[in-house]
Short mmCIF file of the C-alpha atoms (twelve columns), coordinates in Angstrom:
data_MODEL
# 
_entry.id   MODEL 
# 
loop_
_atom_site.group_PDB 
_atom_site.id 
_atom_site.type_symbol 
_atom_site.label_atom_id 
_atom_site.label_alt_id 
_atom_site.label_comp_id 
_atom_site.label_asym_id 
_atom_site.label_seq_id 
_atom_site.Cartn_x 
_atom_site.Cartn_y 
_atom_site.Cartn_z 
_atom_site.pdbx_PDB_model_num 
ATOM 1   C CA . UNK A 1   -0.059  -0.089 -0.107 1 
ATOM 2   C CA . UNK A 2   1.277   3.436  -0.894 1 
ATOM 3   C CA . UNK A 3   -0.211  6.555  0.555  1 
ATOM 4   C CA . UNK A 4   0.501   9.825  -1.355 1 
ATOM 5   C CA . UNK A 5   -0.377  13.377 -0.480 1 
ATOM 6   C CA . UNK A 6   -0.149  15.422 -3.789 1 
ATOM 7   C CA . UNK A 7   0.494   19.087 -3.016 1 
ATOM 8   C CA . UNK A 8   -2.167  21.403 -4.861 1 
ATOM 9   C CA . UNK A 9   -4.539  24.258 -4.138 1 
ATOM 10  C CA . UNK A 10  -5.061  24.387 -0.601 1 
ATOM 11  C CA . UNK A 11  -2.901  21.072 0.176  1 
ATOM 12  C CA . UNK A 12  0.656   21.824 0.742  1 
ATOM 13  C CA . UNK A 13  3.124   18.796 1.193  1 
ATOM 14  C CA . UNK A 14  7.465   19.318 1.260  1 
ATOM 15  C CA . UNK A 15  8.380   21.884 -1.072 1 
ATOM 16  C CA . UNK A 16  11.855  22.485 0.394  1 
ATOM 17  C CA . UNK A 17  11.027  26.004 1.772  1 
ATOM 18  C CA . UNK A 18  8.146   25.759 4.523  1 
ATOM 19  C CA . UNK A 19  7.135   22.179 5.138  1 
ATOM 20  C CA . UNK A 20  9.656   19.566 6.411  1 
ATOM 21  C CA . UNK A 21  10.107  16.531 4.085  1 
ATOM 22  C CA . UNK A 22  6.994   14.613 5.515  1 
ATOM 23  C CA . UNK A 23  4.840   17.107 6.539  1 
ATOM 24  C CA . UNK A 24  1.113   17.508 4.647  1 
ATOM 25  C CA . UNK A 25  -1.050  20.448 5.584  1 
ATOM 26  C CA . UNK A 26  -4.609  20.977 4.484  1 
ATOM 27  C CA . UNK A 27  -4.846  24.996 4.569  1 
ATOM 28  C CA . UNK A 28  -8.493  25.338 4.669  1 
ATOM 29  C CA . UNK A 29  -8.804  24.114 8.354  1 
ATOM 30  C CA . UNK A 30  -4.952  23.875 9.036  1 
ATOM 31  C CA . UNK A 31  -5.111  19.913 9.317  1 
ATOM 32  C CA . UNK A 32  -1.209  18.981 9.558  1 
ATOM 33  C CA . UNK A 33  0.058   15.583 9.473  1 
ATOM 34  C CA . UNK A 34  3.784   14.677 10.217 1 
ATOM 35  C CA . UNK A 35  4.315   11.604 8.391  1 
ATOM 36  C CA . UNK A 36  7.276   10.856 10.587 1 
ATOM 37  C CA . UNK A 37  5.549   11.003 13.711 1 
ATOM 38  C CA . UNK A 38  5.235   7.637  15.471 1 
ATOM 39  C CA . UNK A 39  1.725   5.976  15.032 1 
ATOM 40  C CA . UNK A 40  0.550   7.817  12.000 1 
ATOM 41  C CA . UNK A 41  1.301   5.175  9.419  1 
ATOM 42  C CA . UNK A 42  -0.619  3.057  11.722 1 
ATOM 43  C CA . UNK A 43  -3.449  5.301  11.821 1 
ATOM 44  C CA . UNK A 44  -3.335  5.825  7.963  1 
ATOM 45  C CA . UNK A 45  -3.541  2.051  7.583  1 
ATOM 46  C CA . UNK A 46  -6.486  1.430  9.965  1 
ATOM 47  C CA . UNK A 47  -8.502  4.247  8.548  1 
ATOM 48  C CA . UNK A 48  -7.844  2.668  4.994  1 
ATOM 49  C CA . UNK A 49  -8.837  -0.667 6.107  1 
ATOM 50  C CA . UNK A 50  -11.614 0.826  7.976  1 
ATOM 51  C CA . UNK A 51  -12.746 2.328  4.425  1 
ATOM 52  C CA . UNK A 52  -12.508 -1.419 3.015  1 
ATOM 53  C CA . UNK A 53  -9.531  -0.899 0.510  1 
ATOM 54  C CA . UNK A 54  -9.267  -4.331 -0.737 1 
ATOM 55  C CA . UNK A 55  -5.686  -5.583 -0.116 1 
ATOM 56  C CA . UNK A 56  -6.176  -9.154 -1.069 1 
ATOM 57  C CA . UNK A 57  -4.188  -8.724 -4.224 1 
ATOM 58  C CA . UNK A 58  -0.723  -8.854 -4.506 1 
ATOM 59  C CA . UNK A 59  -0.449  -5.738 -6.356 1 
ATOM 60  C CA . UNK A 60  0.766   -2.418 -4.898 1 
ATOM 61  C CA . UNK A 61  -2.216  -0.182 -4.085 1 
ATOM 62  C CA . UNK A 62  -2.042  3.516  -4.259 1 
ATOM 63  C CA . UNK A 63  -4.268  5.411  -2.059 1 
ATOM 64  C CA . UNK A 64  -4.979  9.367  -2.007 1 
ATOM 65  C CA . UNK A 65  -3.756  10.432 1.589  1 
ATOM 66  C CA . UNK A 66  -6.056  13.234 1.592  1 
ATOM 67  C CA . UNK A 67  -9.199  11.094 1.843  1 
ATOM 68  C CA . UNK A 68  -7.663  9.678  5.014  1 
ATOM 69  C CA . UNK A 69  -6.444  12.435 6.798  1 
ATOM 70  C CA . UNK A 70  -9.576  13.315 9.003  1 
ATOM 71  C CA . UNK A 71  -9.697  9.797  10.171 1 
ATOM 72  C CA . UNK A 72  -6.142  9.265  10.811 1 
ATOM 73  C CA . UNK A 73  -5.896  12.675 12.906 1 
ATOM 74  C CA . UNK A 74  -8.889  11.391 14.881 1 
ATOM 75  C CA . UNK A 75  -7.027  8.179  15.681 1 
ATOM 76  C CA . UNK A 76  -3.893  10.005 17.012 1 
ATOM 77  C CA . UNK A 77  -3.277  11.948 20.194 1 
ATOM 78  C CA . UNK A 78  -2.515  15.727 20.138 1 
ATOM 79  C CA . UNK A 79  1.206   16.106 19.872 1 
ATOM 80  C CA . UNK A 80  3.139   16.251 23.486 1 
ATOM 81  C CA . UNK A 81  0.005   14.483 25.048 1 
ATOM 82  C CA . UNK A 82  0.069   11.022 26.036 1 
ATOM 83  C CA . UNK A 83  -1.909  8.641  24.019 1 
ATOM 84  C CA . UNK A 84  -5.494  7.846  25.473 1 
ATOM 85  C CA . UNK A 85  -6.412  3.984  25.919 1 
ATOM 86  C CA . UNK A 86  -8.540  3.803  22.918 1 
ATOM 87  C CA . UNK A 87  -5.840  5.588  20.444 1 
ATOM 88  C CA . UNK A 88  -2.736  3.473  22.479 1 
ATOM 89  C CA . UNK A 89  -4.819  0.157  21.043 1 
ATOM 90  C CA . UNK A 90  -5.317  1.205  17.462 1 
ATOM 91  C CA . UNK A 91  -1.855  2.399  17.577 1 
ATOM 92  C CA . UNK A 92  0.250   -0.274 19.281 1 
ATOM 93  C CA . UNK A 93  -2.154  -3.350 20.150 1 
ATOM 94  C CA . UNK A 94  -3.718  -3.954 16.744 1 
ATOM 95  C CA . UNK A 95  -1.085  -4.763 15.629 1 
ATOM 96  C CA . UNK A 96  9.698   12.385 -2.233 1 
ATOM 97  C CA . UNK A 97  9.933   14.821 -4.654 1 
ATOM 98  C CA . UNK A 98  8.455   18.258 -4.526 1 
ATOM 99  C CA . UNK A 99  5.276   17.623 -5.598 1 
ATOM 100 C CA . UNK A 100 4.043   14.533 -2.941 1 
ATOM 101 C CA . UNK A 101 4.616   13.520 0.154  1 
ATOM 102 C CA . UNK A 102 4.351   9.613  0.425  1 
ATOM 103 C CA . UNK A 103 4.963   6.720  2.806  1 
ATOM 104 C CA . UNK A 104 4.653   2.868  1.821  1 
ATOM 105 C CA . UNK A 105 3.559   0.106  4.128  1 
# 
């Protein structure tokens, strides 16, 4: 699975100037996701699974990260605050360019 955050109007990704490598910012509501933060990959994966993406094939699946950002942010504790038991269960127990930010699982 590859989750991609493409830059565009109202959607900022690493541009070498304002956001670090791995940052994704939706400007309309300032929703910000640091792809390097522990638990973010798991939160995106869980959100994709909840949306019933078909991972049964052996092919690489490309998913638009902007469609998952709200659900992933809802699964994470605010930065600097301890994870709630609910978030801890989701994040632990369950197991590059200039135009896009991405990660692969």
